[in-house]
Structures are given as C-alpha cells and as structure tokens.
C-alpha positions in Angstrom: 16.4 -124.8 39.4 12.8 -126.4 40.8 10.2 -126.5 38.4 12.0 -123.7 35.9 12.3 -121.4 39.3 15.8 -120.4 40.8 16.6 -121.6 44.0 17.7 -118.9 46.3 19.5 -119.2 49.4 19.0 -116.5 51.8 22.3 -116.7 54.2 20.0 -116.9 57.9 20.6 -114.6 60.6 21.5 -115.2 64.3 19.0 -113.5 67.4 19.5 -114.0 71.0 17.1 -112.6 73.3 18.3 -110.1 76.1 19.8 -112.8 78.7 18.7 -115.7 77.0 20.9 -118.8 76.7 19.0 -120.0 73.3 20.2 -118.7 69.7 17.6 -118.8 67.5 18.1 -118.1 63.4 16.1 -116.0 61.4 15.1 -115.0 57.5 13.1 -111.6 57.1 10.0 -112.3 55.8 10.4 -109.6 53.5 13.1 -111.4 51.6 12.0 -114.6 50.9 8.6 -113.5 49.8 10.3 -110.8 47.5 11.9 -114.3 46.2 8.7 -116.0 46.1 6.5 -112.9 44.4 9.3 -112.8 41.8 9.4 -116.3 40.4 11.9 -117.7 42.5 12.4 -120.4 45.7 13.5 -119.5 48.9 15.5 -121.8 51.2 18.0 -121.3 53.8 21.7 -121.2 54.5 22.3 -122.2 58.1 25.8 -122.1 59.9 27.0 -125.2 60.2 28.7 -124.0 63.5 27.1 -124.1 67.0 27.2 -120.8 68.6 27.4 -117.0 67.6 31.0 -115.9 66.2 30.6 -112.0 65.5 32.7 -111.0 62.2 33.9 -107.5 61.3 36.1 -105.9 59.3 39.4 -107.8 60.8 37.0 -111.4 60.0 39.0 -114.9 60.1 37.9 -118.1 58.8 37.6 -120.5 61.9 35.7 -123.4 60.2 37.1 -127.1 60.0 36.6 -129.0 56.5 33.9 -130.7 57.5 32.2 -127.6 58.2 33.2 -125.8 55.2 32.2 -128.7 53.5 28.7 -128.6 55.2 28.3 -124.9 54.1 29.3 -125.4 50.6 26.8 -127.7 49.9 24.1 -126.0 50.9 25.6 -123.4 49.2 25.9 -125.2 45.8 21.8 -126.3 46.2 21.2 -122.8 45.1 21.0 -120.7 41.9 22.0 -117.9 43.6 22.4 -116.3 47.1 20.6 -113.4 49.3 22.6 -112.4 52.3 20.0 -110.4 54.3 20.3 -107.3 56.7 20.8 -107.4 60.5 22.4 -105.8 63.7 24.9 -108.6 64.1 27.2 -110.5 61.5 28.7 -113.6 62.0 31.6 -114.9 59.9 30.2 -117.4 58.0 28.5 -114.4 56.4 31.8 -113.4 55.1 33.1 -117.1 54.4 29.7 -117.3 52.0 30.3 -113.7 50.4 33.9 -115.3 49.9 32.7 -118.3 47.8 30.1 -116.5 45.8 32.6 -114.3 44.4 35.3 -116.7 43.8 32.8 -119.2 41.9 30.4 -116.7 40.2 27.7 -117.3 42.2 24.7 -114.3 41.9 25.0 -112.8 45.1 22.3 -109.7 46.4 24.0 -108.0 49.5 21.6 -105.9 51.7 22.5 -103.4 53.8 24.8 -105.3 56.4 24.6 -108.0 53.9 26.5 -104.9 51.6 29.2 -105.1 54.4 29.9 -108.6 54.1 30.6 -108.5 50.6 32.9 -105.8 51.0 34.6 -107.4 53.9 35.0 -110.8 52.4 37.0 -109.0 49.9 38.9 -107.3 52.2 36.8 -103.9 52.6 36.1 -102.4 55.5 33.7 -100.1 57.6 33.5 -97.4 59.8 30.3 -95.6 61.9 28.9 -93.0 60.2 28.7 -89.1 62.6 25.4 -88.7 61.7 23.1 -92.0 62.0 20.1 -90.1 63.3 19.4 -89.4 59.8 20.0 -92.9 58.0 18.6 -94.7 61.1 15.0 -94.4 60.3 12.6 -97.9 60.7 9.4 -97.4 59.5 10.1 -94.1 57.1 9.1 -95.8 53.0 11.4 -92.7 52.0 14.4 -91.3 53.6 16.6 -89.9 50.9 18.1 -90.4 47.1 20.9 -92.3 46.1 22.9 -91.1 42.5 23.9 -94.2 40.2 26.9 -94.2 37.9 25.0 -94.3 34.4 27.8 -97.0 33.6 27.1 -99.8 36.2 24.9 -102.7 36.2 22.9 -101.8 38.5 22.1 -98.6 36.8 21.0 -101.3 33.7 18.6 -102.5 36.0 16.6 -99.8 38.0 17.5 -97.4 34.8 17.5 -94.4 36.4 20.0 -92.0 37.6 18.7 -91.2 40.5 15.9 -92.9 43.1 14.3 -92.8 46.5 15.8 -95.2 49.3 14.7 -96.1 53.1 17.2 -96.1 55.6 18.3 -98.0 58.2 21.9 -98.3 59.3 24.5 -96.9 61.3 27.6 -98.7 59.6 28.7 -97.5 55.6 32.2 -99.0 54.0 34.6 -97.4 54.1 36.9 -98.9 51.1 35.4 -101.9 49.2 39.0 -103.8 47.3 37.7 -105.4 43.6 34.4 -103.2 44.0 33.3 -100.5 42.5 30.9 -97.7 44.1 27.8 -96.8 42.0 25.9 -95.7 43.6 26.1 -92.6 46.6 23.8 -91.1 48.9 23.7 -87.3 49.2 25.7 -87.4 52.5 28.2 -89.3 50.1 28.1 -92.5 52.1 28.4 -95.8 49.1 24.6 -97.1 48.9 25.5 -99.4 45.8 28.2 -101.6 45.3 29.1 -104.1 42.9 31.6 -105.8 40.7 31.6 -105.4 37.2 32.9 -108.8 36.1 30.3 -111.3 38.1 27.2 -112.2 36.8 25.6 -110.9 39.6 27.4 -109.6 43.0 25.6 -106.3 44.2 25.2 -104.8 47.4 22.6 -102.1 48.2 23.0 -100.1 51.6 18.7 -99.9 51.1 16.3 -102.1 52.0 14.2 -103.0 48.8 12.4 -106.0 50.6 10.6 -102.7 52.1 9.4 -101.2 48.9 9.2 -103.6 46.4 5.3 -103.7 46.1 4.6 -100.3 45.9 7.8 -99.4 43.6 9.1 -100.8 40.9 12.5 -99.6 40.9 13.1 -101.3 44.3 11.2 -104.4 42.5 13.7 -104.5 39.2 16.7 -105.4 41.9 15.1 -108.9 42.7 13.6 -109.4 39.5 16.7 -108.7 37.9 18.6 -110.9 40.3 16.4 -113.8 40.1 16.0 -114.1 36.2 20.3 -113.9 36.4 20.0 -116.9 38.5 17.6 -118.4 36.4 20.4 -118.4 33.6 
C-alpha cells in the first residue's frame, strides 16, 4: 500500500517481433490505466528468467530456488495481481497464479490470464470451433453472458446478463477447484472464480477496453482494487 493506494502488480507478457532475436516485455496500457483510474498503483511483475518458456495445459515449473524467490519477492510487494491477456503464455504466469491461489493473494485473470488461473490448478483449455465469431478485435460488444446469481462475480456486477467484447480463440475445458459462473451464448466459460478466496476471478472478455464507457465493466476493477485495499 502506498498513500492508502493498493499496489497492483500486472504480470508482464513477452513479445518477439517476427524473426527478431530481441525479446521485449510489455504491459497493456488499458490495464495499467484501469488500475490508476480506480485508485490503485500499477507496477510490473517481470519474469526473472532469461528467455521465453511457453506454458500450456501441461506446463511444468522449471524455476530454480533463486528464480522462484525473485518472482515471489515481486508478488509480495503487491496487494493484488492482474494476469493480462495476450497470444503467448509463459510458464511463470502459471507459477504466479498458483502462488496467489495458495496464499490468497487477490488476482484477476483476463482472457489468456483466465486460462492461466485454470491451468495453475490443473485445468485444461481447447481451441473453439468458431473463432471467427469470438476473435473480434476492435468490436465493443460481441455477445452477452449469463451470470450465476449465487456467484461473487454477480455480487460485483449486480446483473444476470451483460454485454461483453470478445477476442479469443481458446476457452476453458475444465477448471478443478474453480466454479464456472458466467457463460456466453455458445456455452463457453466467460467467468470463473473461487468462492473460497478473497478474489480469484478470471474473465474471458476484456473489461479494460470497456471500463471507460460501461460501468459494469468498471465495477470489476473497482471491486478488485477495493479488495486489495483491505
């Protein structure tokens, strides 16, 4: 906490341009701005290894004791963690998600970040058969989702249905230890959560792209940051 503002660590993603030998690390501007605009302080969580280590459903923890200590030290500087979306997923994102679950650190997973919350606990994902319908970059509202009224997520957005954007090609097949509490019209899991944790929620859509124009999406960040403040 800094000046009564919770510190939110955004897990960085890797980017390698075409055949470049250079690897860059990035944080999406929309996510860091959503944190600042809702009263938090955004910082980056960086991978302490050199290179890209892609992690899928069968990810394995390949960290040394020192690398793990360096990663956990970053997490412990924060009051909450956001695992952002992106095409590439790294093993260390699963390590972060598992640590947050085991230690009840508030965490919000967005799109591919939702995959990492599930994978961290033994979940699996699959390629959807109709990506042309759900991979719609730049479209504000693609479809509606239906929300379980008994869920934590419902208590945040306070609605049984809401319109969301969509830009993904994969979704969750199963997620042990987590509940599916929001589904889209095609039955894909759009919201998962743990009822036993302070805030362990993954969303398939991108609220960071809509929070400025849609209060329901802003409520996700507002509640997350408020939980992190406590």
